[in-house]
C-alpha positions in Angstrom: -86.7 -32.3 -60.2 -89.2 -30.7 -62.3 -89.1 -30.7 -66.7 -87.5 -28.0 -67.9 -90.2 -25.4 -69.8 -88.5 -23.1 -72.4 -89.6 -19.4 -72.5 -91.4 -19.3 -76.0 -93.7 -16.3 -75.0 -94.6 -13.8 -73.1 -96.8 -15.1 -71.3 -94.6 -17.7 -70.1 -92.5 -15.5 -68.7 -96.6 -13.8 -67.0 -96.7 -17.6 -65.9 -93.6 -17.5 -64.3 -93.5 -14.1 -62.3 -96.9 -14.7 -61.0 -96.6 -18.0 -59.9 -93.7 -16.5 -57.7 -94.6 -13.2 -57.0 -91.8 -11.8 -59.1 -89.2 -13.2 -57.1 -89.8 -10.4 -54.5 -88.4 -11.0 -50.8 -86.8 -14.9 -51.9 -83.2 -14.9 -51.9 -80.2 -16.0 -54.7 -79.4 -19.5 -53.4 -76.9 -20.2 -56.4 -76.0 -19.0 -60.1 -73.4 -20.7 -61.6 -71.5 -20.4 -64.6 -70.3 -22.9 -67.3 -67.4 -21.9 -69.5 -68.6 -22.2 -73.5 -65.8 -23.2 -75.7 -65.3 -26.6 -77.5 -67.7 -28.3 -75.5 -70.6 -25.7 -75.9 -72.8 -23.0 -75.4 -71.9 -20.4 -71.8 -74.6 -21.7 -69.4 -75.9 -19.1 -66.2 -78.1 -21.6 -63.9 -79.3 -19.1 -61.6 -81.2 -20.8 -58.6 -83.8 -19.5 -56.4 -85.3 -20.0 -53.2 -87.5 -18.7 -49.9 -90.2 -17.4 -53.2 -94.3 -16.3 -52.7 -97.0 -17.9 -53.6 -96.9 -21.9 -55.2 -93.4 -21.4 -56.8 -91.0 -21.4 -54.1 -88.3 -22.5 -55.1 -86.9 -21.8 -59.3 -84.2 -22.5 -61.2 -83.5 -20.6 -64.6 -81.3 -21.7 -66.6 -79.5 -19.3 -70.1 -78.4 -20.2 -72.3 -76.5 -18.8 -75.4 -75.3 -16.6 -73.1 -75.3 -12.6 -74.5 -74.1 -11.0 -71.6 -72.9 -11.3 -67.9 -73.3 -8.9 -65.0 -73.2 -9.3 -61.2 -72.4 -7.6 -58.1 -72.6 -8.8 -54.9 -75.0 -8.0 -52.1 -72.8 -5.8 -49.6 -71.3 -7.1 -47.2 -73.5 -7.9 -44.1 -75.9 -8.0 -46.3 -79.0 -10.6 -47.5 -78.7 -12.3 -50.9 -83.0 -11.0 -51.0 -84.4 -9.9 -53.5 -86.2 -6.8 -54.3 -87.4 -7.1 -57.5 -87.4 -9.4 -61.1 -87.9 -9.5 -64.6 -87.5 -11.4 -67.4 -87.7 -9.4 -70.3 -86.9 -9.5 -74.5 -85.2 -7.4 -77.0 -84.7 -8.0 -79.9 -84.0 -11.9 -80.0 -82.7 -11.5 -76.7 -84.6 -12.0 -73.1 -83.3 -10.5 -69.8 -83.1 -11.9 -66.4 -83.0 -8.7 -64.4 -82.6 -8.6 -60.2 -82.1 -6.5 -57.8 -81.3 -6.8 -54.1 -82.2 -5.0 -50.9 -79.7 -3.2 -50.8 -79.9 -3.1 -46.8 -79.0 -4.7 -43.6 -82.8 -6.5 -42.6 -81.5 -6.5 -39.1 -81.9 -4.1 -36.7 -81.5 -3.0 -32.6 -84.3 -4.0 -31.1 -87.6 -1.9 -30.8 -85.4 -0.3 -33.3 -85.9 0.9 -37.1 -85.0 -0.8 -40.7 -84.4 1.6 -43.1 -84.3 0.2 -46.5 -82.8 1.9 -49.0 -83.8 2.9 -52.3 -82.6 0.7 -55.4 -82.7 1.7 -59.4 -84.3 -1.1 -61.5 -83.4 -0.2 -64.7 -80.1 -0.6 -62.9 -79.5 -4.8 -61.5 -77.6 -6.2 -59.4 -77.4 -9.0 -61.3 -78.0 -8.7 -65.5 -78.0 -11.9 -68.2 -78.6 -12.1 -71.4 -79.1 -15.0 -73.5 -80.7 -16.5 -76.4 -82.7 -19.1 -74.8 -84.0 -20.0 -70.9 -86.2 -21.9 -69.0 -86.8 -22.3 -65.9 -88.6 -25.7 -63.8 -89.3 -26.2 -60.1 -86.8 -27.1 -58.1 -86.8 -27.9 -54.0 -86.7 -25.0 -51.8 -83.6 -26.1 -49.6 -85.5 -25.0 -46.2 -88.7 -27.5 -46.5 -85.6 -29.9 -47.4 -84.3 -29.3 -43.8 -87.7 -28.8 -42.1 -88.7 -32.5 -43.5 
C-alpha cells in the first residue's frame, strides 16, 4: 500500500476527486470504526473500490471524529455510489457518499429506473478534524491476477 496523503487544502481534495471521478459508480468495499477512549481518538476508515479513473481504489482515514451517520443500502441494492464529495466546514472535513438507491438488475430486455436521490441527505456522512487517503489495491484486480 502507498503512504497516506493528508488533506491540507481544497486542492488536495480536488486532486483526489479528479483522480477517481468523484467516486461515481464506485462501490463501498468496507467501512471500519475504531473506538477511541484510552487507546486513542475514534477513527473511521472507508474503502472505496471499482472507481473510474487512474485511482481505482482508495482508503480514506477520518481521525478525531466529530460525527458519523450511516444508512445502509436498501434491500436488494448494491452499495454503488451515485455521488460523493469531501468538503470543509470550518476546521472540520466532511466525507459524504450517496448510494444509487435502486436495484441495478431487471428483467431481460426491461428497463431499470434509478430513483432520484437528495445529495444533501447522504447515506454515509463522516465529519472529522483530520482526513487522509491512500491508493489501495482494487479487489477485483487482485482476484483477476
